[in-house]
TORTIFI-149052 format. One record per residue: residue number from 1; residue in one letter; x, y, z of N, C-alpha, C in turn. Coordinates in pm, 1 decimal. Atoms other than C-alpha are relative to their C-alpha. Layout:
TORTIFI-149052
[NUM, A, [X, Y, Z], [X, Y, Z], [X, Y, Z]]
...
//
This chain:
TORTIFI-149052
[1, A, [-44.7, 131.1, 62.3], [-175.0, 5129.6, 1258.1], [-116.5, -102.2, 19.0]]
[2, K, [91.8, 93.5, -22.1], [-438.6, 4921.7, 1430.4], [-125.7, 33.4, -84.5]]
[3, T, [121.8, -21.6, 93.9], [-718.6, 5101.1, 1241.0], [15.2, -38.3, -143.6]]
[4, K, [-24.7, 47.4, 137.0], [-548.3, 5042.8, 909.1], [-25.9, -143.2, -25.8]]
[5, I, [11.8, 148.8, 10.5], [-513.4, 4679.3, 970.6], [-151.1, -55.4, 17.9]]
[6, L, [132.1, 10.5, -10.9], [-884.8, 4660.1, 1087.6], [-74.3, 23.0, -119.6]]
[7, T, [48.8, -43.2, 117.4], [-986.2, 4835.5, 777.9], [20.9, -92.2, -93.2]]
[8, A, [-50.1, 74.7, 102.4], [-778.6, 4627.9, 559.6], [-71.9, -142.7, 7.0]]
[9, V, [64.7, 112.5, -38.9], [-915.3, 4309.0, 706.5], [-148.3, 1.4, -28.8]]
[10, V, [141.0, -0.4, 18.9], [-1278.3, 4407.1, 702.0], [-50.5, 21.5, -151.9]]
[11, T, [9.3, -21.0, 158.8], [-1259.6, 4534.5, 330.7], [31.6, -107.9, -70.9]]
[12, S, [-52.4, 125.2, 89.2], [-1083.2, 4230.8, 198.0], [-78.8, -134.0, 37.4]]
[13, A, [69.7, 129.0, -38.5], [-1292.4, 3968.7, 391.0], [-124.2, -49.0, -93.6]]
[14, P, [102.6, 55.3, 91.0], [-1589.0, 3955.1, 129.8], [60.8, -66.1, -117.4]]
[15, G, [-58.1, 65.5, 141.7], [-1338.4, 3849.8, -153.6], [54.1, -134.5, 38.0]]
[16, L, [-68.3, 112.5, -39.8], [-1203.8, 3562.9, 56.6], [-86.6, -130.6, -31.2]]
[17, K, [62.3, 125.6, 40.0], [-1283.0, 3192.3, -45.8], [-18.3, -87.0, 109.6]]
[18, G, [-3.9, 89.0, -100.6], [-1221.5, 3004.4, 260.1], [-104.3, -8.6, 109.9]]
[19, Y, [115.4, 27.8, -88.0], [-1441.7, 2851.1, 525.1], [48.0, -0.6, 130.4]]
[20, T, [-41.1, 10.8, -156.4], [-1412.7, 2861.8, 919.0], [-31.5, -145.5, 36.6]]
[21, S, [32.9, 150.8, -56.0], [-1383.6, 2520.5, 1094.0], [-72.8, 31.1, 130.2]]
[22, N, [102.4, -41.6, -117.7], [-1588.8, 2717.8, 1370.1], [67.8, -52.4, 125.5]]
[23, T, [-58.8, 24.6, -123.8], [-1331.0, 2653.8, 1647.3], [-11.2, 125.9, 95.1]]
[24, L, [5.5, -107.5, -81.5], [-1343.6, 2872.9, 1951.6], [95.0, 109.0, -30.5]]
[25, M, [-108.0, -114.8, 24.6], [-1020.4, 3046.2, 1856.9], [-38.5, 65.9, -126.8]]
[26, E, [45.6, -78.3, 131.2], [-1168.4, 3139.9, 1501.4], [-87.3, 86.4, 43.0]]
[27, Q, [100.2, -81.9, -23.3], [-1464.8, 3270.6, 1647.3], [25.6, 116.4, 87.8]]
[28, Q, [-54.7, -118.4, -74.0], [-1278.4, 3489.2, 1882.6], [73.2, 98.6, -98.3]]
[29, I, [-69.0, -92.1, 101.3], [-1066.2, 3632.2, 1594.4], [-100.3, 57.7, -78.9]]
[30, L, [99.4, -79.2, 87.0], [-1366.3, 3690.4, 1376.9], [-82.5, 100.3, 86.0]]
[31, Q, [73.1, -118.7, -92.2], [-1556.3, 3872.6, 1666.6], [86.7, 122.8, -0.9]]
[32, H, [-79.8, -119.0, -18.2], [-1251.4, 4089.8, 1723.0], [6.1, 83.2, -121.2]]
[33, F, [16.0, -71.9, 112.0], [-1256.9, 4187.0, 1365.0], [-127.4, 38.8, -64.4]]
[34, H, [123.0, -35.3, 19.0], [-1623.4, 4224.5, 1352.7], [-38.4, -80.0, -136.5]]
[35, L, [32.7, 64.5, 100.6], [-1658.1, 3960.4, 1080.8], [-88.0, -127.8, 20.9]]
[36, A, [85.2, 127.5, -16.3], [-1929.5, 3687.2, 1025.1], [73.2, -117.5, -47.5]]
[37, P, [-84.1, 125.1, 47.0], [-1801.0, 3338.3, 992.4], [-74.3, -45.4, -126.7]]
[38, R, [46.4, 64.8, 137.5], [-1831.1, 3167.9, 649.8], [-5.8, -149.3, 34.5]]
[39, L, [11.4, 155.4, -31.6], [-1954.4, 2809.9, 723.9], [-27.6, -78.3, -139.6]]
[40, R, [45.0, 91.8, 115.9], [-1964.6, 2527.2, 466.1], [-130.9, -21.6, 0.7]]
[41, K, [136.8, 50.9, 15.5], [-2296.1, 2428.3, 335.9], [-14.3, -152.5, 56.1]]
[42, A, [24.9, 138.2, -56.8], [-2433.3, 2106.4, 505.3], [-4.6, -96.0, -125.2]]
[43, P, [-3.2, 80.2, 107.8], [-2390.4, 1823.6, 299.9], [-151.5, -47.1, -33.8]]
[44, Q, [129.6, 68.8, 49.9], [-2699.6, 1687.3, 88.5], [-12.3, -145.6, 23.8]]
[45, I, [13.1, 147.4, -43.1], [-2828.2, 1367.4, 224.7], [-110.0, -49.1, -116.9]]
[46, K, [83.6, 59.6, 97.0], [-2978.6, 1156.0, -39.2], [-20.6, -142.5, 19.5]]
[47, L, [41.3, 129.8, -35.1], [-3173.3, 835.4, 12.5], [55.2, -89.6, -123.0]]
[48, V, [-44.4, 95.0, 101.3], [-3015.9, 549.4, -188.2], [-75.9, -130.1, 6.2]]
[49, L, [80.9, 131.0, -17.3], [-3244.5, 252.9, -254.5], [11.1, -79.2, -131.0]]
[50, W, [10.9, 80.3, 114.2], [-3237.6, -36.5, -499.5], [-150.3, -9.9, -40.9]]
[51, K, [142.4, 7.8, 55.7], [-3541.3, -29.7, -732.9], [-13.2, -125.5, -78.5]]
[52, A, [46.5, 124.3, 67.4], [-3703.0, -351.4, -858.7], [-26.4, 45.4, -160.9]]
[53, P, [33.6, -43.6, 137.7], [-3730.0, -347.0, -1251.6], [-141.4, -33.2, -27.4]]
[54, N, [140.8, 12.0, 53.0], [-4039.3, -342.3, -1446.7], [-25.5, -159.7, -14.1]]
[55, I, [47.2, 132.4, 30.3], [-4239.2, -670.9, -1490.3], [54.2, -47.6, -131.0]]
[56, W, [-71.2, 67.9, 127.2], [-4078.3, -904.8, -1752.9], [132.6, 27.8, -26.0]]
[57, W, [-156.6, -48.9, 3.4], [-3735.1, -744.8, -1683.6], [55.2, -77.6, 106.0]]
[58, L, [-81.5, 42.5, -105.7], [-3449.4, -871.4, -1486.8], [88.2, 115.7, 16.3]]
[59, K, [-107.2, -123.2, -22.1], [-3214.3, -615.1, -1306.9], [125.3, -80.7, 41.9]]
[60, A, [-149.0, 47.0, -19.8], [-2847.3, -720.7, -1297.4], [77.9, 113.8, 79.1]]
[61, N, [-88.9, -88.2, -49.5], [-2642.3, -532.7, -1048.8], [127.2, -57.4, 10.8]]
[62, T, [-144.8, 36.4, 23.9], [-2253.2, -551.5, -1111.2], [78.8, 88.9, 75.8]]
[63, D, [-107.5, -72.6, -63.1], [-1954.0, -462.4, -944.5], [136.8, -60.1, -31.1]]
[64, G, [-136.9, 42.3, 5.4], [-1576.6, -481.0, -983.0], [74.2, 33.2, 120.8]]
[65, S, [-67.6, -23.0, -136.0], [-1311.0, -499.7, -698.1], [150.6, -20.4, -44.3]]
[66, V, [-144.2, 11.0, 22.9], [-922.0, -457.6, -714.6], [45.3, -1.8, 133.3]]
[67, V, [-53.9, 2.7, -129.2], [-730.7, -567.9, -399.4], [152.5, -30.8, -36.1]]
[68, G, [-122.6, 48.7, 36.4], [-354.6, -549.0, -429.2], [26.3, 19.0, -152.2]]
[69, N, [-29.9, 18.4, 137.1], [-266.6, -649.2, -794.6], [-111.3, -98.6, -53.8]]
[70, T, [91.6, 107.9, 44.9], [-571.8, -896.5, -825.4], [-138.1, 64.7, -12.2]]
[71, A, [128.7, -73.8, 19.7], [-911.3, -788.5, -972.3], [-106.8, -134.0, 4.6]]
[72, A, [113.0, 82.0, 10.4], [-1247.2, -962.7, -943.0], [-127.2, 73.0, -24.4]]
[73, C, [122.0, -70.2, 38.7], [-1598.2, -891.7, -1037.1], [-124.1, -100.3, 41.8]]
[74, G, [116.7, 73.1, -45.0], [-1951.4, -1000.1, -928.3], [-142.5, 54.7, -43.9]]
[75, G, [124.7, -70.0, 39.7], [-2313.7, -945.1, -998.8], [-111.9, -106.4, 37.5]]
[76, L, [106.9, 91.0, -31.5], [-2655.2, -1075.2, -926.3], [-139.3, 35.4, -77.1]]
[77, F, [115.1, -35.0, 77.9], [-2996.0, -1091.2, -1115.8], [-117.0, -19.0, 108.7]]
[78, R, [128.0, 3.0, -58.2], [-3333.8, -1018.7, -970.7], [-114.4, 39.4, -73.1]]
[79, N, [113.1, -20.9, 78.2], [-3682.2, -1002.8, -1098.3], [-76.4, 111.8, 65.7]]
[80, H, [66.8, -108.1, -34.3], [-3952.4, -753.5, -1050.9], [-65.5, -8.3, 140.0]]
[81, M, [38.0, 36.0, -139.4], [-4052.5, -899.5, -720.7], [107.9, 11.2, 107.0]]
[82, A, [-130.7, 8.7, -61.0], [-3694.4, -867.6, -607.1], [44.5, -135.7, 55.6]]
[83, D, [-39.6, 141.3, -38.1], [-3648.2, -1239.1, -595.8], [133.8, -22.8, -58.2]]
[84, H, [-117.9, 21.8, 48.4], [-3296.9, -1344.5, -641.9], [-17.9, -114.5, -110.3]]
[85, V, [9.5, 92.2, 118.9], [-3263.6, -1532.1, -993.1], [134.5, -63.7, -2.4]]
[86, G, [-125.0, 62.8, 18.0], [-2899.6, -1597.7, -993.4], [112.2, 99.2, 38.8]]
[87, S, [-97.7, -96.7, -19.2], [-2555.9, -1451.2, -906.1], [137.8, -65.9, -35.4]]
[88, F, [-123.6, 47.4, 26.3], [-2191.0, -1483.6, -996.8], [120.4, 81.1, 61.6]]
[89, A, [-132.7, -59.9, -30.3], [-1839.3, -1417.0, -880.3], [119.7, -45.5, -81.4]]
[90, Y, [-115.9, 50.2, 79.0], [-1510.6, -1432.8, -1089.5], [117.1, 51.1, 51.7]]
[91, N, [-133.5, -64.2, -28.7], [-1152.4, -1390.8, -1011.0], [68.8, 34.5, -142.7]]
[92, L, [-53.9, -43.7, 120.9], [-992.6, -1197.9, -1288.5], [155.0, 13.8, -3.8]]
[93, G, [-146.4, -20.3, 11.0], [-633.2, -1183.0, -1203.6], [38.8, 158.3, -9.8]]
[94, P, [-58.2, -144.5, -11.9], [-410.6, -880.1, -1253.0], [-57.0, 97.6, -116.2]]
[95, V, [47.6, -109.0, 96.8], [-641.2, -619.2, -1439.3], [-41.5, 122.0, 72.4]]
[96, S, [49.9, -135.2, -62.3], [-753.1, -275.0, -1377.5], [-134.1, -16.2, 47.1]]
[97, I, [137.0, -10.3, -58.4], [-1069.9, -171.1, -1193.1], [-101.9, 25.7, -124.4]]
[98, L, [86.3, -3.7, 119.6], [-1223.3, -58.1, -1534.7], [-19.8, -134.4, -72.2]]
[99, H, [8.6, 126.1, 53.1], [-1149.7, -378.2, -1678.1], [-77.5, -96.8, 83.4]]
[100, A, [80.9, 77.5, -76.1], [-1312.9, -554.1, -1389.8], [-139.6, 20.1, -7.2]]
[101, E, [146.1, -42.8, -4.6], [-1621.7, -340.5, -1402.5], [-64.1, -37.6, -139.6]]
[102, I, [72.0, 34.6, 139.2], [-1679.9, -382.7, -1781.5], [-16.2, -141.5, -18.2]]
[103, T, [-15.1, 153.9, -1.6], [-1596.1, -764.7, -1754.2], [-123.9, -35.5, 73.2]]
[104, A, [119.0, 28.4, -63.4], [-1882.3, -767.1, -1512.2], [-123.5, 14.6, -93.7]]
[105, I, [122.5, -39.1, 82.1], [-2134.4, -607.7, -1744.2], [-3.2, -104.2, -118.1]]
[106, I, [-16.1, 101.3, 116.6], [-2014.0, -846.1, -2042.0], [-45.8, -135.4, 53.6]]
[107, I, [43.6, 121.6, -60.6], [-2071.9, -1143.9, -1807.2], [-124.6, 20.0, 28.1]]
[108, V, [146.1, -24.4, -3.9], [-2420.1, -1026.7, -1729.6], [-74.2, -23.2, -125.5]]
[109, I, [68.9, -1.6, 128.6], [-2507.2, -988.9, -2088.3], [16.7, -156.8, -56.3]]
[110, E, [-23.4, 135.5, 39.9], [-2350.6, -1334.8, -2166.5], [-84.5, -113.9, 78.2]]
[111, L, [79.5, 87.2, -75.1], [-2535.4, -1513.5, -1888.9], [-141.4, 12.3, -21.3]]
[112, A, [137.1, -38.2, 38.7], [-2863.6, -1334.0, -1971.4], [-20.8, -77.3, -129.7]]
[113, A, [19.4, 50.9, 126.9], [-2836.6, -1464.1, -2321.4], [-1.3, -154.2, 1.8]]
[114, A, [-12.5, 150.1, -15.7], [-2730.3, -1819.6, -2209.9], [-137.3, -57.8, 71.5]]
[115, H, [119.7, 57.4, -58.5], [-3039.4, -1841.8, -1988.9], [-139.8, 37.0, -68.2]]
[116, G, [128.6, -46.9, 70.5], [-3281.1, -1691.8, -2237.4], [-73.1, 114.3, 58.3]]
[117, W, [50.7, -111.3, -59.7], [-3344.1, -1378.2, -2047.5], [22.3, 118.2, -109.2]]
[118, Q, [-15.0, -97.7, 95.1], [-3420.8, -1111.8, -2303.0], [14.6, 151.3, 23.3]]
[119, R, [18.7, -153.5, -40.3], [-3489.2, -786.9, -2113.9], [78.3, 6.0, 128.5]]
[120, I, [-95.7, -19.6, -100.6], [-3190.8, -683.2, -1886.4], [16.7, 138.0, 52.0]]
[121, S, [-25.4, -141.0, -57.8], [-3161.5, -366.4, -1678.0], [128.4, -24.9, 82.8]]
[122, I, [-132.2, 7.2, -60.9], [-2780.1, -347.5, -1588.6], [9.5, 116.5, 98.7]]
[123, E, [-26.1, -104.5, -107.0], [-2706.5, -137.8, -1271.0], [141.1, -20.3, 38.8]]
[124, S, [-130.0, -11.5, -54.1], [-2358.4, -33.9, -1175.0], [42.5, 118.7, 71.4]]
[125, D, [-35.9, -125.7, -71.4], [-2189.6, 208.3, -941.8], [126.2, 60.2, -82.2]]
[126, S, [-109.9, -45.3, 59.7], [-1911.0, 257.5, -1210.9], [-57.0, 77.5, -136.6]]
[127, M, [55.4, -82.2, 117.7], [-2020.7, 557.9, -1448.0], [99.7, -25.5, -122.4]]
[128, S, [-88.6, 31.6, 110.3], [-1703.2, 480.6, -1647.0], [-36.5, -122.8, -77.9]]
[129, A, [37.9, 134.8, 67.9], [-1800.7, 123.9, -1723.1], [-130.9, 21.2, -73.1]]
[130, L, [143.3, -16.2, 71.3], [-2169.0, 232.7, -1806.8], [19.2, 80.3, -114.9]]
[131, S, [-24.3, -97.4, 123.8], [-2036.3, 503.8, -2051.7], [59.6, -90.9, -111.4]]
[132, S, [-40.4, 83.2, 90.0], [-1895.0, 208.7, -2251.9], [-108.7, -24.3, -113.1]]
[133, F, [124.7, -6.3, 78.3], [-2239.1, 179.1, -2383.9], [-8.4, 92.1, -132.7]]
[134, E, [15.7, -113.1, 108.6], [-2222.9, 513.4, -2552.8], [140.2, 15.6, -74.2]]
[135, N, [-123.2, -25.8, 48.1], [-1852.1, 518.8, -2612.9], [90.1, -130.0, 19.1]]
[136, P, [-61.8, 121.8, 7.7], [-1719.5, 159.0, -2696.0], [159.6, 8.1, 5.1]]
[137, S, [-150.3, -18.5, -1.6], [-1359.7, 296.4, -2733.7], [67.7, 12.1, 136.0]]
[138, I, [-47.5, 9.6, -139.7], [-1312.4, 306.5, -2351.6], [15.2, -138.6, 40.5]]
[139, V, [-0.2, 138.7, -53.6], [-1338.5, -69.2, -2339.6], [137.3, -36.1, -36.3]]
[140, P, [-142.1, 39.3, 20.3], [-997.4, -210.4, -2283.4], [15.4, -96.0, -123.7]]
[141, W, [-26.4, 53.7, 129.8], [-845.6, -343.0, -2607.4], [-31.3, -151.8, 28.0]]
[142, D, [9.0, 141.7, 3.5], [-835.8, -712.3, -2491.8], [-151.5, -56.8, 38.4]]
[143, L, [136.4, 22.9, -33.2], [-1214.2, -698.8, -2408.3], [-93.7, 41.3, -121.5]]
[144, R, [83.5, -59.3, 118.0], [-1320.4, -517.8, -2733.8], [-86.9, -106.3, -74.3]]
[145, N, [66.8, 108.7, 83.4], [-1410.7, -834.9, -2921.7], [-108.6, -53.2, 88.1]]
[146, R, [110.9, 66.9, -100.1], [-1596.4, -994.3, -2620.0], [-98.4, 110.8, 7.0]]
[147, W, [95.0, -103.8, -39.3], [-1775.7, -651.8, -2562.8], [-93.6, -4.7, -138.8]]
[148, S, [62.7, -12.4, 115.5], [-1884.7, -637.8, -2930.7], [-90.4, -145.1, -14.9]]
[149, N, [70.0, 122.6, -3.2], [-1996.1, -1011.1, -2922.8], [-125.1, 9.1, 87.7]]
[150, A, [110.6, -0.1, -97.5], [-2208.7, -942.5, -2611.9], [-107.0, 81.5, -46.0]]
[151, I, [109.3, -99.4, 48.0], [-2369.3, -636.0, -2755.4], [-76.2, -57.7, -104.7]]
[152, S, [67.6, 27.9, 95.8], [-2456.1, -799.1, -3056.8], [-95.5, -142.1, 9.2]]
[153, L, [73.9, 111.1, -30.6], [-2640.5, -1090.4, -2887.9], [-167.1, 15.0, -15.9]]
[154, G, [134.0, -19.6, 11.3], [-2970.1, -927.0, -2942.8], [-90.8, 21.7, 121.7]]
[155, L, [107.9, -21.6, -118.5], [-3097.1, -866.3, -2596.5], [-41.3, 151.8, 12.4]]
[156, T, [29.0, -151.3, -27.1], [-3287.8, -542.1, -2493.7], [72.6, 26.2, 139.4]]
[157, V, [-85.7, -38.5, -137.7], [-3040.7, -382.7, -2232.8], [-38.7, 155.6, 11.9]]
[158, I, [-8.0, -133.2, -60.9], [-3082.6, -75.5, -2038.6], [105.3, 16.9, 107.8]]
[159, H, [-114.2, -2.7, -102.2], [-2818.8, 51.1, -1809.8], [-40.6, 129.8, 95.4]]
[160, T, [4.9, -101.4, -83.2], [-2835.2, 275.9, -1497.5], [102.8, 11.3, 101.7]]
[161, H, [-98.2, -4.9, -87.2], [-2602.3, 402.7, -1251.7], [-76.4, 2.2, 150.7]]
[162, I, [38.3, 4.3, -136.3], [-2652.8, 336.5, -872.3], [106.5, 37.5, 92.8]]
[163, F, [-105.9, -36.8, -82.0], [-2454.1, 482.6, -593.7], [44.2, -137.1, 85.2]]
[164, R, [-46.3, 130.3, -71.2], [-2230.8, 243.0, -414.1], [-73.7, -59.2, 112.7]]
[165, E, [74.7, 30.0, -129.9], [-2431.7, 240.1, -99.3], [-133.9, -87.2, -49.3]]
[166, G, [111.8, 76.3, 41.7], [-2732.0, 77.7, -313.2], [41.5, -141.2, -78.8]]
[167, N, [-52.4, 99.2, 101.8], [-2509.3, -167.8, -487.7], [86.2, -111.3, 100.1]]
[168, M, [-88.6, 79.0, -107.4], [-2377.0, -356.2, -173.0], [-8.2, -155.6, -27.5]]
[169, C, [3.5, 129.8, 27.2], [-2493.8, -704.4, -271.4], [116.3, -41.0, -121.1]]
[170, A, [-102.5, 9.4, 106.5], [-2290.1, -683.3, -600.9], [144.9, 20.3, 58.3]]
[171, D, [-124.7, -18.8, -48.0], [-1996.9, -533.7, -418.5], [38.5, -119.8, 81.4]]
[172, R, [-33.9, 110.2, -94.1], [-1995.0, -827.3, -165.9], [37.1, -142.6, -117.4]]
[173, L, [-30.3, 106.6, 88.5], [-2003.6, -1078.4, -464.0], [138.5, 31.0, -72.8]]
[174, A, [-147.9, -22.7, 68.1], [-1700.6, -905.9, -629.1], [111.0, -4.6, 87.7]]
[175, S, [-85.2, 31.4, -110.8], [-1523.7, -921.8, -305.7], [26.5, -142.8, 22.8]]
[176, H, [-7.6, 154.0, -26.9], [-1589.0, -1295.4, -269.1], [84.8, -50.3, -132.9]]
[177, G, [-59.4, 41.3, 130.1], [-1450.5, -1319.0, -630.3], [171.6, -29.8, 39.8]]
[178, H, [-133.2, -7.4, -34.9], [-1093.5, -1259.5, -468.0], [21.0, -143.7, 62.6]]
[179, S, [-8.0, 128.1, -66.6], [-1140.9, -1586.4, -266.5], [-1.2, -125.6, -75.5]]
[180, I, [17.6, 129.3, 88.0], [-1211.8, -1831.6, -555.3], [114.0, -0.4, -96.1]]
[181, V, [-106.0, 36.9, 91.9], [-993.4, -1970.9, -816.5], [-26.7, 48.6, -134.7]]
[182, D, [34.5, -51.6, 138.5], [-1185.2, -1897.2, -1137.3], [-128.5, 74.7, 14.7]]
[183, S, [128.8, -61.8, 10.5], [-1564.1, -1845.0, -1113.8], [-94.2, -85.3, 67.6]]
[184, M, [105.9, 77.6, -70.1], [-1883.2, -1929.2, -919.5], [-127.9, 34.3, -51.1]]
[185, W, [141.9, -44.6, 29.3], [-2259.9, -1924.7, -1029.4], [-80.1, -70.9, 120.5]]
[186, W, [100.6, 43.5, -87.6], [-2533.2, -1951.2, -784.3], [-151.3, 19.1, -42.3]]
[187, D, [125.0, -1.3, 47.4], [-2875.3, -2034.8, -882.4], [-93.7, 54.2, 118.8]]
[188, S, [70.6, -57.2, -101.0], [-3176.9, -1896.7, -703.4], [-37.8, -89.6, 115.5]]
//
């Protein structure tokens, strides 16, 4: 009976999908059955850095935040030398995180146009919000008119994704938006 069990375990082991957590007890069991441990692959470490825009361009990092039932957004503009040009924070009230992320992008475009900045590189940690450039139907219905107006302002806009770790300044501004009544703008 022991031989049958051992044979069944050894022959079925290659088809198993699980991983060992590599505890002492698991190691002893695997050794008893003459099985090699299946370890998880080590996570891939990726360096996340903010990169300055090209000369004559501004980069705007944006972020949205929802705490409880209240949303806020924030963002900042920097030039090719990484100098702070301006930043904002808005309290948006009870809306979704997608609404907050897209509102931040709209505000960036509106502020850039108001300041006469023609070339804007928008960077966000929200792939969903960035995909609204290719698929405007994901823009919440109550923002669609404002989205269309912002897009038609005639700016040259490119958009890129950045991981959350590289977007911490915008994250802090969005979080600050929860503590204000309406909106704030900071010049350089």
